[in-house]
C-alpha positions in Angstrom: 150.6 39.0 -16.2 152.9 42.0 -16.3 154.7 40.2 -19.1 151.6 40.8 -21.3 151.5 44.5 -20.3 148.7 44.0 -17.9 148.7 45.3 -14.3 149.5 43.1 -11.3 146.5 41.2 -10.0 145.1 40.6 -13.4 143.2 37.3 -13.8 142.1 35.6 -17.0 138.9 33.6 -17.3 138.5 31.2 -20.3 135.4 29.2 -21.3 134.8 26.9 -24.2 132.0 24.4 -24.6 133.9 22.4 -27.1 135.5 19.5 -25.3 138.5 19.4 -27.7 139.3 23.1 -27.3 138.8 22.9 -23.6 141.2 19.9 -23.5 143.9 21.9 -25.3 143.7 24.8 -22.9 143.6 22.5 -19.9 146.8 20.7 -21.1 148.6 24.0 -22.0 147.8 25.4 -18.6 148.1 22.3 -16.3 150.1 19.7 -18.3 152.5 22.1 -20.0 155.6 19.9 -20.1 153.7 16.8 -21.5 152.1 18.9 -24.2 155.4 20.4 -25.2 156.9 17.0 -25.3 154.2 15.8 -27.7 154.9 18.8 -29.9 158.7 18.2 -29.9 158.2 14.6 -30.9 155.4 15.2 -33.4 155.5 13.2 -36.7 154.3 15.3 -39.6 153.1 13.1 -42.4 149.7 12.0 -43.7 149.7 8.7 -41.8 150.0 10.6 -38.5 147.5 13.2 -39.6 144.9 10.4 -40.1 145.8 8.9 -36.7 145.4 12.3 -35.0 142.1 12.9 -36.8 140.8 9.5 -35.6 141.7 10.4 -32.0 140.0 13.8 -32.4 136.8 12.2 -33.7 136.7 9.4 -31.1 134.1 10.3 -28.5 136.1 8.5 -25.9 139.2 10.7 -26.4 140.1 13.0 -23.5 143.0 14.6 -21.6 146.4 15.0 -23.2 145.5 12.7 -26.2 142.6 14.9 -27.2 144.5 18.1 -26.4 147.4 17.2 -28.7 145.1 15.9 -31.5 143.3 19.2 -31.4 146.5 21.2 -31.6 147.8 18.9 -34.4 144.8 19.4 -36.6 144.7 23.1 -35.8 148.2 23.5 -37.2 147.9 21.1 -40.1 144.4 21.8 -41.4 143.5 24.7 -43.8 143.0 27.9 -41.7 143.2 25.8 -38.5 139.6 24.5 -39.0 139.4 21.4 -36.9 136.8 19.7 -39.1 138.5 20.9 -42.3 140.9 19.4 -44.8 144.6 19.0 -44.5 146.9 21.7 -45.9 148.3 20.5 -49.3 145.5 17.9 -49.8 145.4 14.2 -49.2 148.2 13.6 -51.8 150.2 16.6 -50.5 150.5 18.1 -54.0 149.6 21.6 -53.0 151.9 24.6 -52.9 152.1 24.2 -49.1 152.4 20.9 -47.1 150.9 19.9 -43.8 154.0 20.9 -41.8 154.1 24.5 -43.1 152.4 25.9 -40.0 153.8 23.4 -37.4 156.8 25.3 -36.1 157.8 23.2 -33.2 160.1 25.7 -31.5 157.6 28.5 -31.8 154.7 26.3 -30.5 156.6 25.1 -27.5 157.6 28.7 -26.7 154.0 29.8 -26.8 152.7 26.8 -24.7 155.4 27.3 -22.1 154.4 31.0 -21.9 150.8 30.0 -21.3 151.8 27.5 -18.6 153.6 30.2 -16.6 150.3 31.8 -15.8 148.4 28.8 -14.6 147.9 30.4 -11.2 145.9 33.2 -12.6 143.9 31.5 -15.3 140.4 30.1 -14.6 139.2 27.5 -17.2 135.6 26.2 -17.6 133.7 24.1 -20.1 130.1 25.4 -20.1 127.4 26.7 -22.4 128.3 30.4 -23.0 124.9 31.6 -21.8 125.3 29.9 -18.4 128.9 31.0 -18.1 128.1 34.6 -18.9 125.4 34.6 -16.2 127.9 33.3 -13.7 130.7 35.7 -14.7 128.4 38.7 -14.5 127.8 38.0 -10.8 131.4 37.1 -9.8 133.8 39.1 -11.9 134.9 42.5 -10.6 133.3 45.6 -11.9 136.4 46.6 -14.0 136.3 43.2 -15.9 136.0 43.1 -19.6 134.4 40.1 -21.2 135.4 39.1 -24.7 132.7 37.0 -26.4 133.5 35.0 -29.5 130.4 33.1 -30.6 130.2 30.8 -33.6 129.5 32.6 -36.9 125.9 32.9 -38.0 126.3 32.4 -41.7 128.7 29.5 -42.0 128.9 28.3 -38.5 128.1 24.7 -39.3 131.1 24.6 -41.7 133.5 26.1 -39.2 132.5 24.8 -35.8 131.7 21.4 -34.4 129.5 23.1 -31.8 127.7 25.6 -34.0 124.7 27.7 -33.1 121.2 27.5 -34.6 119.3 30.8 -35.2 117.5 30.4 -31.9 120.8 30.0 -30.1 122.1 33.3 -31.5 118.9 35.0 -30.5 119.1 33.5 -27.0 122.7 34.7 -26.7 121.8 38.2 -27.7 119.2 38.4 -25.0 121.8 37.2 -22.4 124.4 39.6 -23.6 122.0 42.6 -23.4 121.4 41.8 -19.7 125.1 41.8 -18.8 126.2 44.4 -16.2 129.9 43.9 -16.9 131.6 45.5 -19.9 131.8 43.3 -22.9 132.8 43.1 -26.5 132.1 40.5 -29.2 132.9 39.6 -32.8 130.6 38.2 -35.3 130.3 37.6 -39.1 128.9 40.6 -41.0 125.3 39.5 -41.7 122.0 41.4 -41.4 120.6 38.9 -38.9 123.3 39.7 -36.3 122.9 43.5 -36.9 119.2 43.1 -36.2 119.8 41.1 -33.0 122.1 43.8 -31.6 120.2 46.8 -33.0 120.7 49.9 -30.8 124.2 48.8 -29.5 127.5 50.1 -30.9 128.4 48.1 -33.9 131.6 48.5 -35.9 132.8 46.9 -39.1 136.4 45.5 -39.1 138.3 44.5 -42.1 139.7 41.0 -42.3 141.8 38.8 -44.6 140.5 35.3 -45.1 142.8 32.5 -46.4 141.0 29.2 -46.1 141.7 28.3 -49.7 142.1 31.6 -51.6 143.0 34.9 -49.9 140.2 37.4 -49.9 139.2 40.4 -47.9 136.1 40.5 -45.8 134.5 42.2 -42.8 133.6 41.2 -39.3 131.3 42.9 -36.9 132.6 44.2 -33.6 129.8 44.8 -31.1 130.3 46.4 -27.7 128.8 47.3 -24.4 127.0 50.6 -24.7 129.5 52.6 -22.7 132.7 50.8 -23.7 135.3 53.4 -24.7 137.0 52.5 -28.1 140.4 53.7 -29.2 140.3 57.2 -30.7 143.8 57.5 -32.2 146.2 55.3 -34.2 148.6 55.4 -31.2 145.9 53.7 -29.0 145.4 50.7 -31.2 145.7 49.5 -34.8 142.0 48.8 -34.7 141.3 52.5 -35.3 142.9 52.1 -38.7 140.6 49.4 -40.0 137.4 49.8 -38.1 134.3 51.9 -38.9 131.4 52.4 -36.7 128.1 51.7 -38.5 125.4 51.7 -35.8 124.2 53.1 -32.5 
């Protein structure tokens, strides 16, 4: 992990309840050569896009087939949304075509980089609340947990495994009980600010580009005593983040 600037002995724990996302990470970590081979031989046209989408939506798909279909749609759909539409449209008449974000050499380089760290990556496929409860007991005291839940406002449009309001509330109760340090990102909506009232909340500027580019904000919520960067030299986040609560 020294290659990432992290100290020796660092371990990475990943969890995602989405079977497709989990399949991708499992292949990138444990079946690296096969996944890279699929990327190298990828056919980038609408016929193949429909074929990969069918694999993705087939409940029986698993393993490397599901992993590659997930990667394929992530790179060829608008903003990488797995359930979204293809870049350039069905007739490929848009300014950008479906292959514009599918840089084979770059993808292979990144997947190979992930594969080199298979011995220190722990992967799971569980409900976030169950996973957080386990991690809080087994991770070392110096661990930092990054939580990336589905958005509250448009979750059903962006995620296959989206949360209902009760799920967001349940997660907030679980997060508040954590003993390990944590940080999480959410969409900037009043409901989330209310759920995490009393905790440090920051607003971070973002640039969205699903169809038309527009600026927006996202909430960054942290463990009560988590130390944030204080200078621009520490992190670029200090240039675009404003504390709004707690």
